[in-house]
Each structure stands twice: as C-alpha cells, then as structure tokens.
PDB file with one MODEL, atoms N, CA, C and O in Angstrom:
MODEL        1
ATOM      1  N   MET A   1     -49.202-152.923  20.676  1.00  0.00           N
ATOM      2  CA  MET A   1     -49.909-154.227  19.339  1.00  0.00           C
ATOM      3  C   MET A   1     -48.264-154.705  19.137  1.00  0.00           C
ATOM      4  O   MET A   1     -47.414-153.819  19.041  1.00  0.00           O
ATOM      5  N   ALA A   2     -47.808-156.368  19.070  1.00  0.00           N
ATOM      6  CA  ALA A   2     -46.673-156.583  18.193  1.00  0.00           C
ATOM      7  C   ALA A   2     -47.275-156.777  17.074  1.00  0.00           C
ATOM      8  O   ALA A   2     -48.355-157.368  17.102  1.00  0.00           O
ATOM      9  N   ARG A   3     -46.545-156.181  15.403  1.00  0.00           N
ATOM     10  CA  ARG A   3     -46.717-156.530  14.313  1.00  0.00           C
ATOM     11  C   ARG A   3     -46.192-157.713  13.745  1.00  0.00           C
ATOM     12  O   ARG A   3     -45.101-157.914  14.279  1.00  0.00           O
ATOM     13  N   THR A   4     -46.530-158.852  12.667  1.00  0.00           N
ATOM     14  CA  THR A   4     -46.782-159.740  12.519  1.00  0.00           C
ATOM     15  C   THR A   4     -46.797-159.505  10.880  1.00  0.00           C
ATOM     16  O   THR A   4     -47.146-158.490  10.276  1.00  0.00           O
ATOM     17  N   VAL A   5     -46.229-160.967  10.261  1.00  0.00           N
ATOM     18  CA  VAL A   5     -46.447-160.895   9.310  1.00  0.00           C
ATOM     19  C   VAL A   5     -47.616-161.882   8.263  1.00  0.00           C
ATOM     20  O   VAL A   5     -47.857-163.075   8.074  1.00  0.00           O
ATOM     21  N   GLY A   6     -48.173-160.393   7.712  1.00  0.00           N
ATOM     22  CA  GLY A   6     -49.570-161.210   6.399  1.00  0.00           C
ATOM     23  C   GLY A   6     -49.392-162.376   6.392  1.00  0.00           C
ATOM     24  O   GLY A   6     -48.315-162.630   6.932  1.00  0.00           O
ATOM     25  N   ILE A   7     -50.036-163.465   5.964  1.00  0.00           N
ATOM     26  CA  ILE A   7     -50.104-164.904   5.061  1.00  0.00           C
ATOM     27  C   ILE A   7     -51.665-164.879   4.839  1.00  0.00           C
ATOM     28  O   ILE A   7     -52.713-164.652   5.443  1.00  0.00           O
ATOM     29  N   GLY A   8     -51.314-165.146   3.945  1.00  0.00           N
ATOM     30  CA  GLY A   8     -52.865-165.675   3.147  1.00  0.00           C
ATOM     31  C   GLY A   8     -53.714-164.687   2.932  1.00  0.00           C
ATOM     32  O   GLY A   8     -54.809-164.937   2.429  1.00  0.00           O
ATOM     33  N   HIS A   9     -53.202-162.863   3.422  1.00  0.00           N
ATOM     34  CA  HIS A   9     -54.245-162.372   2.774  1.00  0.00           C
ATOM     35  C   HIS A   9     -54.314-162.276   1.379  1.00  0.00           C
ATOM     36  O   HIS A   9     -53.351-162.642   0.706  1.00  0.00           O
ATOM     37  N   GLN A  10     -55.573-161.723   0.731  1.00  0.00           N
ATOM     38  CA  GLN A  10     -55.242-160.756  -0.621  1.00  0.00           C
ATOM     39  C   GLN A  10     -55.613-159.951  -0.708  1.00  0.00           C
ATOM     40  O   GLN A  10     -56.199-159.802  -1.781  1.00  0.00           O
ATOM     41  N   ASP A  11     -55.637-158.591   0.380  1.00  0.00           N
ATOM     42  CA  ASP A  11     -55.693-157.487  -0.347  1.00  0.00           C
ATOM     43  C   ASP A  11     -54.689-156.844   0.834  1.00  0.00           C
ATOM     44  O   ASP A  11     -54.525-156.768   2.052  1.00  0.00           O
ATOM     45  N   PHE A  12     -54.096-156.409  -0.576  1.00  0.00           N
ATOM     46  CA  PHE A  12     -52.951-155.287   0.369  1.00  0.00           C
ATOM     47  C   PHE A  12     -53.493-154.249   1.542  1.00  0.00           C
ATOM     48  O   PHE A  12     -53.323-154.576   2.716  1.00  0.00           O
ATOM     49  N   GLU A  13     -54.258-152.785   1.165  1.00  0.00           N
ATOM     50  CA  GLU A  13     -55.146-152.402   2.012  1.00  0.00           C
ATOM     51  C   GLU A  13     -55.506-152.930   2.981  1.00  0.00           C
ATOM     52  O   GLU A  13     -55.409-152.186   3.957  1.00  0.00           O
ATOM     53  N   LYS A  14     -55.887-153.882   3.194  1.00  0.00           N
ATOM     54  CA  LYS A  14     -55.982-154.111   4.631  1.00  0.00           C
ATOM     55  C   LYS A  14     -54.929-154.831   5.409  1.00  0.00           C
ATOM     56  O   LYS A  14     -55.084-155.070   6.606  1.00  0.00           O
ATOM     57  N   LEU A  15     -53.835-155.188   4.729  1.00  0.00           N
ATOM     58  CA  LEU A  15     -52.439-155.749   5.595  1.00  0.00           C
ATOM     59  C   LEU A  15     -52.171-154.658   6.215  1.00  0.00           C
ATOM     60  O   LEU A  15     -51.805-154.547   7.385  1.00  0.00           O
ATOM     61  N   ARG A  16     -52.443-153.390   5.024  1.00  0.00           N
ATOM     62  CA  ARG A  16     -51.903-151.878   6.247  1.00  0.00           C
ATOM     63  C   ARG A  16     -52.521-151.287   7.075  1.00  0.00           C
ATOM     64  O   ARG A  16     -52.002-150.454   7.817  1.00  0.00           O
ATOM     65  N   MET A  17     -54.209-151.732   7.109  1.00  0.00           N
ATOM     66  CA  MET A  17     -55.183-151.404   7.851  1.00  0.00           C
ATOM     67  C   MET A  17     -54.555-152.778   9.308  1.00  0.00           C
ATOM     68  O   MET A  17     -54.457-152.285  10.432  1.00  0.00           O
ATOM     69  N   LYS A  18     -54.323-153.776   9.225  1.00  0.00           N
ATOM     70  CA  LYS A  18     -53.876-154.419  10.085  1.00  0.00           C
ATOM     71  C   LYS A  18     -52.679-154.016  10.702  1.00  0.00           C
ATOM     72  O   LYS A  18     -52.661-154.458  11.851  1.00  0.00           O
ATOM     73  N   ASN A  19     -52.040-153.605  10.531  1.00  0.00           N
ATOM     74  CA  ASN A  19     -50.479-152.823  10.222  1.00  0.00           C
ATOM     75  C   ASN A  19     -49.356-154.464  10.281  1.00  0.00           C
ATOM     76  O   ASN A  19     -48.618-154.842  11.191  1.00  0.00           O
ATOM     77  N   ASN A  20     -49.607-155.020   9.123  1.00  0.00           N
ATOM     78  CA  ASN A  20     -49.354-156.250   9.565  1.00  0.00           C
ATOM     79  C   ASN A  20     -47.308-155.963   8.229  1.00  0.00           C
ATOM     80  O   ASN A  20     -47.051-155.600   7.080  1.00  0.00           O
ATOM     81  N   PHE A  21     -46.726-156.310   9.136  1.00  0.00           N
ATOM     82  CA  PHE A  21     -45.872-156.446   7.631  1.00  0.00           C
ATOM     83  C   PHE A  21     -45.997-157.304   6.597  1.00  0.00           C
ATOM     84  O   PHE A  21     -46.517-158.417   6.678  1.00  0.00           O
ATOM     85  N   TYR A  22     -45.151-156.417   4.828  1.00  0.00           N
ATOM     86  CA  TYR A  22     -45.213-156.877   3.748  1.00  0.00           C
ATOM     87  C   TYR A  22     -43.826-157.254   3.702  1.00  0.00           C
ATOM     88  O   TYR A  22     -43.039-157.383   4.640  1.00  0.00           O
ATOM     89  N   VAL A  23     -43.684-157.377   2.737  1.00  0.00           N
ATOM     90  CA  VAL A  23     -42.114-157.281   2.531  1.00  0.00           C
ATOM     91  C   VAL A  23     -41.593-158.252   0.450  1.00  0.00           C
ATOM     92  O   VAL A  23     -41.134-159.366   0.200  1.00  0.00           O
ATOM     93  N   ASP A  24     -42.008-157.048  -0.508  1.00  0.00           N
ATOM     94  CA  ASP A  24     -42.435-157.326  -1.970  1.00  0.00           C
ATOM     95  C   ASP A  24     -40.371-157.713  -2.472  1.00  0.00           C
ATOM     96  O   ASP A  24     -39.742-156.715  -2.824  1.00  0.00           O
ATOM     97  N   LYS A  25     -39.791-158.734  -2.450  1.00  0.00           N
ATOM     98  CA  LYS A  25     -39.091-158.324  -3.079  1.00  0.00           C
ATOM     99  C   LYS A  25     -38.726-158.687  -4.238  1.00  0.00           C
ATOM    100  O   LYS A  25     -37.546-158.807  -4.565  1.00  0.00           O
ATOM    101  N   THR A  26     -40.020-158.968  -5.218  1.00  0.00           N
ATOM    102  CA  THR A  26     -39.832-159.174  -6.781  1.00  0.00           C
ATOM    103  C   THR A  26     -39.252-157.762  -6.815  1.00  0.00           C
ATOM    104  O   THR A  26     -38.146-157.748  -7.357  1.00  0.00           O
ATOM    105  N   GLY A  27     -39.650-156.649  -6.422  1.00  0.00           N
ATOM    106  CA  GLY A  27     -39.216-155.579  -7.320  1.00  0.00           C
ATOM    107  C   GLY A  27     -40.976-155.418  -8.747  1.00  0.00           C
ATOM    108  O   GLY A  27     -40.985-154.726  -9.764  1.00  0.00           O
ATOM    109  N   PHE A  28     -42.017-156.218  -8.283  1.00  0.00           N
ATOM    110  CA  PHE A  28     -42.924-156.857  -9.910  1.00  0.00           C
ATOM    111  C   PHE A  28     -43.170-154.663 -10.626  1.00  0.00           C
ATOM    112  O   PHE A  28     -43.075-154.117 -11.725  1.00  0.00           O
ATOM    113  N   ILE A  29     -43.575-154.066  -8.845  1.00  0.00           N
ATOM    114  CA  ILE A  29     -43.759-152.574 -10.009  1.00  0.00           C
ATOM    115  C   ILE A  29     -42.790-151.650 -10.187  1.00  0.00           C
ATOM    116  O   ILE A  29     -42.948-150.563 -10.743  1.00  0.00           O
ATOM    117  N   GLN A  30     -42.066-151.953  -9.851  1.00  0.00           N
ATOM    118  CA  GLN A  30     -40.442-150.751 -10.567  1.00  0.00           C
ATOM    119  C   GLN A  30     -39.906-151.269 -11.659  1.00  0.00           C
ATOM    120  O   GLN A  30     -39.482-150.449 -12.474  1.00  0.00           O
ATOM    121  N   GLU A  31     -39.746-152.997 -12.047  1.00  0.00           N
ATOM    122  CA  GLU A  31     -39.445-154.640 -13.305  1.00  0.00           C
ATOM    123  C   GLU A  31     -40.662-153.889 -14.130  1.00  0.00           C
ATOM    124  O   GLU A  31     -40.373-153.741 -15.317  1.00  0.00           O
ATOM    125  N   TRP A  32     -42.185-153.297 -13.694  1.00  0.00           N
ATOM    126  CA  TRP A  32     -43.460-153.224 -15.031  1.00  0.00           C
ATOM    127  C   TRP A  32     -43.472-152.339 -15.319  1.00  0.00           C
ATOM    128  O   TRP A  32     -43.573-152.195 -16.537  1.00  0.00           O
ATOM    129  N   TRP A  33     -43.352-150.685 -14.191  1.00  0.00           N
ATOM    130  CA  TRP A  33     -43.105-149.091 -14.471  1.00  0.00           C
ATOM    131  C   TRP A  33     -42.268-149.508 -15.438  1.00  0.00           C
ATOM    132  O   TRP A  33     -42.890-149.973 -16.393  1.00  0.00           O
ATOM    133  N   GLU A  34     -40.765-149.528 -15.597  1.00  0.00           N
ATOM    134  CA  GLU A  34     -40.351-149.659 -16.910  1.00  0.00           C
ATOM    135  C   GLU A  34     -40.216-150.382 -18.072  1.00  0.00           C
ATOM    136  O   GLU A  34     -39.323-150.271 -18.912  1.00  0.00           O
ATOM    137  N   SER A  35     -41.077-151.065 -18.068  1.00  0.00           N
ATOM    138  CA  SER A  35     -41.107-152.049 -19.730  1.00  0.00           C
ATOM    139  C   SER A  35     -41.479-151.773 -20.118  1.00  0.00           C
ATOM    140  O   SER A  35     -41.183-152.105 -21.266  1.00  0.00           O
ATOM    141  N   ASP A  36     -42.598-150.852 -20.069  1.00  0.00           N
ATOM    142  CA  ASP A  36     -43.183-149.482 -21.542  1.00  0.00           C
ATOM    143  C   ASP A  36     -43.553-150.230 -22.139  1.00  0.00           C
ATOM    144  O   ASP A  36     -43.157-150.044 -23.289  1.00  0.00           O
ATOM    145  N   ASP A  37     -44.894-152.137 -21.957  1.00  0.00           N
ATOM    146  CA  ASP A  37     -44.940-152.048 -22.902  1.00  0.00           C
ATOM    147  C   ASP A  37     -46.588-151.905 -22.472  1.00  0.00           C
ATOM    148  O   ASP A  37     -46.890-151.775 -21.286  1.00  0.00           O
ATOM    149  N   ASP A  38     -47.644-151.940 -23.566  1.00  0.00           N
ATOM    150  CA  ASP A  38     -48.198-151.713 -23.863  1.00  0.00           C
ATOM    151  C   ASP A  38     -49.345-152.520 -22.631  1.00  0.00           C
ATOM    152  O   ASP A  38     -50.144-151.924 -21.909  1.00  0.00           O
ATOM    153  N   VAL A  39     -49.074-154.209 -22.699  1.00  0.00           N
ATOM    154  CA  VAL A  39     -49.607-155.614 -22.649  1.00  0.00           C
ATOM    155  C   VAL A  39     -49.024-155.701 -21.658  1.00  0.00           C
ATOM    156  O   VAL A  39     -48.062-154.940 -21.556  1.00  0.00           O
ATOM    157  N   THR A  40     -49.366-156.796 -20.293  1.00  0.00           N
ATOM    158  CA  THR A  40     -48.455-157.055 -19.327  1.00  0.00           C
ATOM    159  C   THR A  40     -49.293-158.641 -19.195  1.00  0.00           C
ATOM    160  O   THR A  40     -50.410-158.871 -18.732  1.00  0.00           O
ATOM    161  N   LEU A  41     -48.509-159.373 -19.656  1.00  0.00           N
ATOM    162  CA  LEU A  41     -49.225-161.148 -18.945  1.00  0.00           C
ATOM    163  C   LEU A  41     -48.773-161.043 -17.540  1.00  0.00           C
ATOM    164  O   LEU A  41     -47.676-160.491 -17.451  1.00  0.00           O
ATOM    165  N   ILE A  42     -49.344-161.443 -16.318  1.00  0.00           N
ATOM    166  CA  ILE A  42     -48.669-161.727 -15.871  1.00  0.00           C
ATOM    167  C   ILE A  42     -49.220-163.590 -15.099  1.00  0.00           C
ATOM    168  O   ILE A  42     -50.282-164.043 -14.671  1.00  0.00           O
ATOM    169  N   THR A  43     -47.469-164.285 -15.319  1.00  0.00           N
ATOM    170  CA  THR A  43     -47.830-166.096 -14.894  1.00  0.00           C
ATOM    171  C   THR A  43     -48.110-166.207 -14.619  1.00  0.00           C
ATOM    172  O   THR A  43     -49.277-166.029 -14.968  1.00  0.00           O
ATOM    173  N   ARG A  44     -47.865-166.804 -13.238  1.00  0.00           N
ATOM    174  CA  ARG A  44     -47.305-167.912 -11.827  1.00  0.00           C
ATOM    175  C   ARG A  44     -48.250-168.269 -11.396  1.00  0.00           C
ATOM    176  O   ARG A  44     -49.386-167.796 -11.379  1.00  0.00           O
ATOM    177  N   PRO A  45     -47.589-169.625 -10.803  1.00  0.00           N
ATOM    178  CA  PRO A  45     -48.672-170.773  -9.949  1.00  0.00           C
ATOM    179  C   PRO A  45     -49.424-170.678  -9.406  1.00  0.00           C
ATOM    180  O   PRO A  45     -49.235-169.718  -8.659  1.00  0.00           O
ATOM    181  N   ARG A  46     -50.897-171.386  -9.147  1.00  0.00           N
ATOM    182  CA  ARG A  46     -51.536-171.014  -8.102  1.00  0.00           C
ATOM    183  C   ARG A  46     -51.135-170.428  -6.773  1.00  0.00           C
ATOM    184  O   ARG A  46     -50.195-170.991  -6.212  1.00  0.00           O
ATOM    185  N   ARG A  47     -51.513-169.721  -6.365  1.00  0.00           N
ATOM    186  CA  ARG A  47     -51.492-169.150  -4.238  1.00  0.00           C
ATOM    187  C   ARG A  47     -49.910-169.061  -4.414  1.00  0.00           C
ATOM    188  O   ARG A  47     -49.033-169.515  -3.679  1.00  0.00           O
ATOM    189  N   PHE A  48     -49.765-168.082  -6.039  1.00  0.00           N
ATOM    190  CA  PHE A  48     -48.261-167.533  -5.819  1.00  0.00           C
ATOM    191  C   PHE A  48     -48.549-166.040  -6.085  1.00  0.00           C
ATOM    192  O   PHE A  48     -48.051-165.306  -6.939  1.00  0.00           O
ATOM    193  N   GLY A  49     -49.527-165.759  -5.090  1.00  0.00           N
ATOM    194  CA  GLY A  49     -50.080-164.190  -5.228  1.00  0.00           C
ATOM    195  C   GLY A  49     -50.258-162.843  -6.184  1.00  0.00           C
ATOM    196  O   GLY A  49     -50.288-161.613  -6.210  1.00  0.00           O
ATOM    197  N   LYS A  50     -50.310-163.536  -6.614  1.00  0.00           N
ATOM    198  CA  LYS A  50     -50.960-162.820  -8.324  1.00  0.00           C
ATOM    199  C   LYS A  50     -52.721-161.904  -7.590  1.00  0.00           C
ATOM    200  O   LYS A  50     -52.884-160.684  -7.566  1.00  0.00           O
ATOM    201  N   THR A  51     -53.444-162.639  -7.246  1.00  0.00           N
ATOM    202  CA  THR A  51     -53.945-161.277  -6.056  1.00  0.00           C
ATOM    203  C   THR A  51     -53.612-159.644  -5.949  1.00  0.00           C
ATOM    204  O   THR A  51     -53.787-158.614  -6.601  1.00  0.00           O
ATOM    205  N   LEU A  52     -52.972-160.123  -4.600  1.00  0.00           N
ATOM    206  CA  LEU A  52     -52.307-159.504  -3.374  1.00  0.00           C
ATOM    207  C   LEU A  52     -51.400-158.231  -4.702  1.00  0.00           C
ATOM    208  O   LEU A  52     -51.906-157.119  -4.550  1.00  0.00           O
ATOM    209  N   ASN A  53     -50.391-158.215  -5.727  1.00  0.00           N
ATOM    210  CA  ASN A  53     -49.598-157.805  -6.424  1.00  0.00           C
ATOM    211  C   ASN A  53     -50.888-156.950  -7.110  1.00  0.00           C
ATOM    212  O   ASN A  53     -50.790-155.752  -7.377  1.00  0.00           O
ATOM    213  N   MET A  54     -51.645-157.440  -7.261  1.00  0.00           N
ATOM    214  CA  MET A  54     -52.616-156.571  -8.067  1.00  0.00           C
ATOM    215  C   MET A  54     -53.470-155.692  -7.436  1.00  0.00           C
ATOM    216  O   MET A  54     -54.051-154.784  -8.030  1.00  0.00           O
ATOM    217  N   SER A  55     -53.628-156.045  -5.618  1.00  0.00           N
ATOM    218  CA  SER A  55     -53.844-155.633  -4.401  1.00  0.00           C
ATOM    219  C   SER A  55     -52.963-154.487  -4.492  1.00  0.00           C
ATOM    220  O   SER A  55     -53.481-153.374  -4.402  1.00  0.00           O
ATOM    221  N   MET A  56     -51.557-154.598  -4.678  1.00  0.00           N
ATOM    222  CA  MET A  56     -50.565-153.921  -4.060  1.00  0.00           C
ATOM    223  C   MET A  56     -50.074-152.971  -4.787  1.00  0.00           C
ATOM    224  O   MET A  56     -49.555-151.922  -4.405  1.00  0.00           O
ATOM    225  N   THR A  57     -50.313-153.507  -6.281  1.00  0.00           N
ATOM    226  CA  THR A  57     -49.243-151.900  -7.402  1.00  0.00           C
ATOM    227  C   THR A  57     -51.054-150.833  -7.710  1.00  0.00           C
ATOM    228  O   THR A  57     -50.837-149.621  -7.721  1.00  0.00           O
ATOM    229  N   GLU A  58     -52.139-151.102  -7.862  1.00  0.00           N
ATOM    230  CA  GLU A  58     -54.014-150.746  -7.101  1.00  0.00           C
ATOM    231  C   GLU A  58     -53.766-149.580  -6.390  1.00  0.00           C
ATOM    232  O   GLU A  58     -54.167-148.489  -6.792  1.00  0.00           O
ATOM    233  N   CYS A  59     -52.762-149.812  -4.757  1.00  0.00           N
ATOM    234  CA  CYS A  59     -52.699-148.800  -3.925  1.00  0.00           C
ATOM    235  C   CYS A  59     -52.030-148.500  -3.666  1.00  0.00           C
ATOM    236  O   CYS A  59     -51.943-147.907  -2.591  1.00  0.00           O
ATOM    237  N   PHE A  60     -50.701-148.760  -4.765  1.00  0.00           N
ATOM    238  CA  PHE A  60     -49.589-147.473  -5.247  1.00  0.00           C
ATOM    239  C   PHE A  60     -49.754-146.689  -5.952  1.00  0.00           C
ATOM    240  O   PHE A  60     -48.829-145.914  -6.195  1.00  0.00           O
ATOM    241  N   PHE A  61     -50.888-146.563  -6.527  1.00  0.00           N
ATOM    242  CA  PHE A  61     -50.643-145.641  -7.697  1.00  0.00           C
ATOM    243  C   PHE A  61     -52.486-145.044  -7.329  1.00  0.00           C
ATOM    244  O   PHE A  61     -53.211-144.476  -8.146  1.00  0.00           O
ATOM    245  N   LEU A  62     -52.892-145.449  -5.696  1.00  0.00           N
ATOM    246  CA  LEU A  62     -53.999-143.925  -5.838  1.00  0.00           C
ATOM    247  C   LEU A  62     -53.714-143.108  -4.892  1.00  0.00           C
ATOM    248  O   LEU A  62     -54.320-142.041  -4.795  1.00  0.00           O
TER     249      LEU A  62
ENDMDL
END
C-alpha cells in the first residue's frame, strides 16, 4: 500500500497506525526540551496544529 501525507488529523498515533507520512519541521520537541522552562504557553493561530503537536509529544515520551 502506498504511503500518503496525513492532512487534517489530530491524533499522532492514528497517523502512525495508518502508515501516513508526517513531517515536523518545527523542531518543537527539541526546542521545548532544551528550554528548561517551568511553564510552556503554546500560542498559535486556529487550525495550526496545536492538538497534533501535543499528541506527538505525548507519543514521543511514552
């Protein structure tokens, strides 16, 4: 089966299970990990991947 780019998904684990491509060019996890902040406020425009980023971070640390 050919792999496709997952567009419009909010759950990173489902993306992986469906064998979709996902490219994170933000470097979010590395920046967040190296910042050593007590609190992180994530402000992004509506429909800009906040939920998917949190889902990806959760899967990364499990």
